[in-house]
LUMKOL-403096 format. One line per field, with one value per atom (N, C-alpha, C): x, y, z; atom name; residue number from 1. Coordinates in Angstrom, 1 decimal. Each point is the difference from the previous one (the first is absolute). Example, Ala and Ser with C-alpha at 12.3 -4.5 7.8 and 13.67 -1.06 7.14 Angstrom:
BEGIN
xx	13.2 -0.9 0.9 -0.4 0.9 -0.8
yy	-5.7 1.2 1.2 1.1 1.1 1.1
zz	7.8 0.0 0.0 -0.7 0.0 0.8
atom	N CA C N CA C
nr	1 1 1 2 2 2
This chain:
BEGIN
xx	98.9 1.1 1.2 1.1 1.2 0.5 0.8 0.5 1.6 0.6 1.5 0.2 0.9 0.3 1.5 0.4 1.5 0.2 1.1 0.4 1.5 0.3 1.4 0.3 1.1 0.4 0.5 0.0 0.6 1.4 0.4 1.4 0.2 -1.1 0.1 1.0 0.1 0.9 -0.5 -1.2 -0.6 -1.3 -0.3 -1.3 -0.7 -1.2 -0.8 -1.2 -0.3 -1.2 -0.7 -1.3 -0.8 -1.1 -0.5 -1.0 -1.1 -1.2 -1.1 -0.7 0.0 -0.6 -1.6 -0.6 -1.4 -0.3 -0.7 -0.3 -1.4 -0.7 -1.4 -0.4 -0.7 -0.6 -1.5 -0.7 -1.4 -0.8 -1.3 -0.9 -0.1 -0.5 -0.3 -0.8 -1.0 -0.9 0.8 1.2 0.8 1.3 -0.1 1.1 1.3 -0.1 1.2 1.0 -0.6 0.9 1.1 1.2 1.1 0.1 0.4 0.2 1.3 1.0 1.3 0.4 0.7 0.6 1.1 0.8 1.0 1.2 0.6 1.1 1.3 0.7 1.4 0.7 1.3 0.8 1.4 0.7 1.3 -0.1 -1.2 -0.2 -0.1 0.4 0.0 -1.2 -0.9 -1.1 -1.2 -1.1 -1.3 -0.7 0.3 -0.6 -1.4 -0.4 -1.4 -1.0 0.5 -0.8 -0.8 0.6 -0.6 -1.2 0.0 -1.1 -1.0 0.3 -0.9 -1.4 -1.0 -1.4 -0.5 0.8 -0.4 -0.8 -0.8 -0.7 0.8 -0.2 0.8 -0.5 1.0 -0.3 0.5 -0.7 0.5 -0.3 0.5 -0.2 -1.4 -0.9 -1.4 -0.9 0.7 -0.8 0.9 0.0 0.9 -0.6 0.7 -0.4 1.0 1.1 1.0 -0.6 0.7 -0.5 0.6 0.4 0.6 -1.0 -0.6 -1.1 0.4 1.2 0.4 0.8 0.1 0.7 -0.4 0.2 -0.3 1.4 0.4 1.3 0.2 -1.1 0.1 0.3 -0.7 0.2 1.4 0.5 1.3 1.1 -0.2 1.1 -0.2 -1.1 -0.3 -0.1 -0.5 -0.2 -1.0 -0.7 -1.0 0.8 -0.5 0.6 -0.9 0.3 -0.6 0.7 -0.3 0.8 -0.4 1.0 -0.1 -0.8 0.4 -0.6 1.1 -0.4 0.9 0.7 1.0 0.6 0.7 0.7 0.8 -0.7 -1.2 -0.8 0.5 1.1 0.6 1.5 0.5 1.5 0.3 -0.9 0.2 -0.8 0.6 -0.7 0.5 -0.6 0.5 -0.7 -1.0 -0.7 0.4 1.1 0.4 0.6 0.4 0.5 1.4 0.3 1.4 0.9 1.2 1.1 -0.2 -1.0 -0.2 0.7 0.6 0.7 -0.7 -1.3 -0.8 -1.2 -1.0 -1.1 -0.8 0.2 -0.7 0.8 1.2 0.8 -0.4 0.8 -0.2 1.1 -0.5 0.9 -0.6 0.9 -0.4 0.9 -0.6 0.8 0.4 1.2 0.3 1.1 0.1 0.9 1.4 1.0 1.3 0.9 -0.6 0.7 0.1 0.0 0.1 -1.2 -0.5 -1.0 -0.9 -1.1 -0.8 0.5 0.1 0.6 -1.0 -0.2 -0.8 0.9 -0.3 0.8 -0.9 0.6 -0.7 0.3 -1.0 0.1 0.0 0.6 -0.1 -1.2 -0.3 -1.1 -0.5 -1.2 -0.6 -1.0 -0.2 -1.1 -0.7 -1.2 -0.8 -0.6 0.3 -0.4 -1.0 -1.1 -1.0 0.0 0.0 0.0 -1.2 -0.5 -1.0 0.7 -0.4 0.6 -0.5 0.9 -0.4 -1.0
yy	124.2 -0.7 -0.1 -0.4 -0.3 -1.3 -0.7 -1.3 0.0 -0.6 -0.2 -1.5 -0.5 -1.4 -0.1 -0.8 -0.2 -1.5 -0.3 -1.4 -0.2 -1.2 -0.3 -1.3 0.0 -1.2 -1.1 -1.2 -1.1 0.3 -0.2 0.3 1.5 0.7 1.5 0.7 -0.5 0.6 1.3 0.2 1.2 0.4 1.2 0.5 0.8 -0.3 0.7 0.7 1.2 0.7 0.7 -0.1 0.6 0.8 1.0 0.8 0.4 -0.1 0.4 1.2 1.1 1.2 -0.1 -0.9 -0.2 -1.5 -0.3 -1.4 -0.1 -1.0 -0.2 -1.4 -0.6 -1.4 0.2 -0.5 0.1 -0.8 0.1 -0.7 -1.5 -0.6 -1.5 -0.3 0.8 -0.3 0.0 0.6 0.0 -0.9 -0.9 -0.9 0.7 1.1 0.7 0.4 0.5 0.4 1.0 -0.2 0.8 1.2 1.1 1.3 0.6 0.0 0.7 0.9 1.1 0.9 0.8 0.7 0.9 -0.8 -0.9 -0.8 0.8 -0.4 0.5 -1.0 0.2 -0.8 -0.4 -0.9 -0.4 -1.2 -0.5 -1.1 0.6 -0.8 0.5 -0.4 -0.8 -0.5 0.0 0.5 0.0 -1.3 -1.0 -1.3 0.0 0.9 0.0 0.6 0.7 0.6 -1.1 -1.1 -1.2 -0.5 0.2 -0.4 1.1 1.2 1.1 -0.3 0.4 -0.1 -1.5 -0.9 -1.4 -0.2 -1.0 -0.4 -1.0 -0.1 -0.9 -1.4 -0.9 -1.4 -0.9 -1.0 -1.0 -1.4 -1.1 -1.3 -0.4 0.6 -0.4 1.2 1.0 1.2 0.5 -0.7 0.3 1.2 1.2 1.2 0.5 -0.8 0.5 -0.2 0.5 0.0 -1.1 -1.1 -1.1 -1.1 -0.3 -0.9 -1.5 -0.4 -1.4 -0.3 0.9 -0.3 0.9 -0.4 0.8 0.4 1.3 0.5 -0.1 0.3 -0.1 -1.4 -1.0 -1.4 -0.5 0.4 -0.4 0.6 1.2 0.7 -0.1 -0.7 -0.2 1.3 1.0 1.3 0.8 0.8 1.0 1.2 0.6 1.3 0.5 1.2 0.6 -0.4 -1.2 -0.6 0.7 0.1 0.6 -0.9 0.2 -0.8 -0.7 -1.0 -0.7 -1.1 -0.6 -1.2 0.2 1.1 0.2 0.4 0.4 0.5 1.3 0.5 1.2 -0.1 1.1 0.1 0.1 -0.3 0.1 -1.0 -0.5 -0.9 0.2 1.0 0.4 -0.8 -0.7 -0.9 -1.4 -0.3 -1.3 -0.7 -1.3 -0.8 0.4 0.1 0.3 -1.1 0.4 -0.9 -1.0 0.4 -0.8 0.8 -0.7 0.6 -0.5 0.1 -0.3 1.0 -0.3 0.9 0.2 -0.9 0.1 0.8 0.5 0.7 1.5 0.8 1.5 0.5 0.7 0.6 1.2 0.7 1.2 0.0 0.2 0.1 1.5 0.3 1.3 0.0 1.1 0.2 0.4 -0.8 0.3 0.8 0.6 0.7 -0.7 -1.4 -0.8 -1.0 -0.4 -1.1 0.1 -0.7 -0.1 -1.2 0.3 -1.0 -0.2 -1.3 -0.3 0.0 0.8 0.0 -0.6 -1.1 -0.6 0.8 0.2 0.9 -0.8 0.5 -0.6 0.6 1.2 0.6 1.3 0.3 1.2 0.6 1.3 0.7 1.0 0.2 1.0 0.9 1.3 1.0 1.0 0.2 0.9 1.3 1.1 1.3 0.8 0.8 1.0 1.2 0.4 1.2 1.2 1.0 1.3 0.7
zz	103.7 0.7 -0.9 0.6 -0.8 0.5 -0.8 0.3 -0.2 1.0 -0.1 0.2 -0.9 0.1 0.2 1.0 0.3 -0.2 -0.7 -0.2 0.2 0.6 0.2 -0.7 -0.7 -0.8 0.9 -0.4 0.7 0.3 1.2 0.4 0.3 0.0 0.2 -0.9 -1.2 -1.0 -0.6 0.1 -0.6 0.8 -0.1 0.6 -1.1 -0.3 -1.0 0.7 -0.4 0.6 -1.2 0.1 -1.0 0.7 -0.7 0.6 -1.1 0.4 -0.8 0.7 -0.7 0.7 0.1 -0.8 0.0 0.2 1.0 0.3 0.6 -0.6 0.5 -0.3 0.9 -0.2 -0.1 -1.0 -0.2 1.0 0.0 0.9 -0.2 1.0 -0.1 -1.2 -0.4 -1.1 -1.3 -0.1 -1.2 0.3 1.0 0.3 0.3 0.7 0.6 -1.2 -1.0 -1.2 0.4 -0.5 0.3 -0.9 0.5 -0.8 0.5 -0.8 0.3 -1.1 0.3 -1.0 0.8 -0.8 0.6 0.5 -0.9 0.4 0.1 1.1 0.2 0.8 0.2 0.8 -0.6 0.6 -0.6 -0.9 -0.3 -0.9 -1.4 -1.0 -1.4 -0.8 0.7 -0.7 0.9 -0.5 0.8 -0.2 0.7 -0.1 0.4 0.9 0.5 -1.0 -1.0 -1.0 -0.8 -0.1 -0.7 0.8 1.3 0.9 0.3 -0.5 0.3 -0.7 0.7 -0.4 0.0 0.6 0.1 1.3 0.0 1.2 0.8 1.3 0.9 -0.2 -0.2 -0.2 1.1 0.3 0.9 -0.6 0.6 -0.7 -0.1 0.9 -0.1 -0.6 -0.4 -0.7 -1.1 -1.1 -1.2 -0.7 0.1 -0.7 -0.9 -0.3 -1.0 -1.4 -0.9 -1.4 -0.8 0.6 -0.7 0.1 -1.2 0.0 0.2 -0.2 0.0 1.3 0.9 1.3 1.1 1.2 1.2 0.5 -0.2 0.4 1.5 0.8 1.5 0.4 -0.6 0.3 -0.4 -1.2 -0.5 0.9 0.4 0.8 1.5 0.4 1.4 0.8 -0.6 0.7 -0.6 0.8 -0.5 -0.5 -1.1 -0.5 -1.1 -0.5 -1.1 -1.3 -0.4 -1.1 -1.4 -0.8 -1.3 -1.0 -1.2 -1.1 -0.8 -0.8 -0.8 0.7 -0.6 0.4 1.4 0.1 1.2 1.3 -0.1 1.2 0.6 -0.4 0.5 0.3 0.4 0.3 1.4 0.9 1.4 0.8 1.1 0.8 1.5 0.6 1.4 1.1 -0.4 1.0 -0.1 -0.7 -0.2 1.3 -0.2 1.1 0.3 1.3 0.4 -0.5 -0.5 -0.3 -1.2 -0.8 -1.3 -1.1 -0.9 -1.2 -1.3 0.0 -1.2 -0.1 -0.8 -0.1 1.3 1.0 1.3 1.0 -0.3 0.9 0.0 0.8 0.1 -1.0 -1.0 -1.1 -0.7 -0.7 -0.8 -1.2 -1.2 -1.2 -0.1 -0.5 -0.4 -1.1 -0.7 -1.1 0.5 -0.3 0.5 -1.0 -1.1 -1.0 -1.3 0.1 -1.2 -0.2 1.1 0.0 1.2 0.0 1.2 0.8 1.3 0.9 1.2 0.3 1.2 1.2 1.0 1.3 1.1 0.6 1.1 1.3 0.8 1.2 1.3 1.0 1.3 0.7 -0.3 0.7 -0.8 0.3 -0.6 0.9 -0.1 0.8 -0.8 0.2 -0.7 1.1 -0.2 1.0 -0.7 0.7 -0.6 0.9 -0.7 0.6 -0.4 0.9 -0.4 -0.5 -1.2 -0.6 0.7 0.1 0.7 -0.8
atom	N CA C N CA C N CA C N CA C N CA C N CA C N CA C N CA C N CA C N CA C N CA C N CA C N CA C N CA C N CA C N CA C N CA C N CA C N CA C N CA C N CA C N CA C N CA C N CA C N CA C N CA C N CA C N CA C N CA C N CA C N CA C N CA C N CA C N CA C N CA C N CA C N CA C N CA C N CA C N CA C N CA C N CA C N CA C N CA C N CA C N CA C N CA C N CA C N CA C N CA C N CA C N CA C N CA C N CA C N CA C N CA C N CA C N CA C N CA C N CA C N CA C N CA C N CA C N CA C N CA C N CA C N CA C N CA C N CA C N CA C N CA C N CA C N CA C N CA C N CA C N CA C N CA C N CA C N CA C N CA C N CA C N CA C N CA C N CA C N CA C N CA C N CA C N CA C N CA C N CA C N CA C N CA C N CA C N CA C N CA C N CA C N CA C N CA C N CA C N CA C N CA C N CA C N CA C N CA C N CA C N CA C N CA C N CA C N CA C N CA C N CA C N CA C N CA C N CA C N CA C N CA C N CA C N CA C N CA C N CA C N CA C N CA C N CA C N CA C N CA C N CA C N CA C N CA C N CA C N CA C
nr	1 1 1 2 2 2 3 3 3 4 4 4 5 5 5 6 6 6 7 7 7 8 8 8 9 9 9 10 10 10 11 11 11 12 12 12 13 13 13 14 14 14 15 15 15 16 16 16 17 17 17 18 18 18 19 19 19 20 20 20 21 21 21 22 22 22 23 23 23 24 24 24 25 25 25 26 26 26 27 27 27 28 28 28 29 29 29 30 30 30 31 31 31 32 32 32 33 33 33 34 34 34 35 35 35 36 36 36 37 37 37 38 38 38 39 39 39 40 40 40 41 41 41 42 42 42 43 43 43 44 44 44 45 45 45 46 46 46 47 47 47 48 48 48 49 49 49 50 50 50 51 51 51 52 52 52 53 53 53 54 54 54 55 55 55 56 56 56 57 57 57 58 58 58 59 59 59 60 60 60 61 61 61 62 62 62 63 63 63 64 64 64 65 65 65 66 66 66 67 67 67 68 68 68 69 69 69 70 70 70 71 71 71 72 72 72 73 73 73 74 74 74 75 75 75 76 76 76 77 77 77 78 78 78 79 79 79 80 80 80 81 81 81 82 82 82 83 83 83 84 84 84 85 85 85 86 86 86 87 87 87 88 88 88 89 89 89 90 90 90 91 91 91 92 92 92 93 93 93 94 94 94 95 95 95 96 96 96 97 97 97 98 98 98 99 99 99 100 100 100 101 101 101 102 102 102 103 103 103 104 104 104 105 105 105 106 106 106 107 107 107 108 108 108 109 109 109 110 110 110 111 111 111 112 112 112 113 113 113 114 114 114 115 115 115 116 116 116 117 117 117 118 118 118 119 119 119 120 120 120 121 121 121 122 122 122 123 123 123 124 124 124 125 125 125 126 126 126 127 127 127 128 128 128 129 129 129 130 130 130
């Protein structure tokens, strides 16, 4: 499978799209582990790479690698959270219209620094590869 992610910034000031030529989600017995590779698109930073090979976490099933916090509970959304303090650079299952860790956002590199962009909407499309 392949994965395409489309994101629109608040106020529709920008549109970001990313594509992963290889996309797979593992079985339930492995907590739906994410596998992505083959990044392309108009984004300058592959924020999902940080979440690659992570298990899916929810507030009642903490599978992130952060021992002292539950990323899904803190961010009020299920996701394949990364490791370390930040839990990752992406939160596409966040709450609509929030402008904090619980909102919908994506970090990317703007040429000088990493910037968190809050989104009004996002969509993930899965395609069967030919």
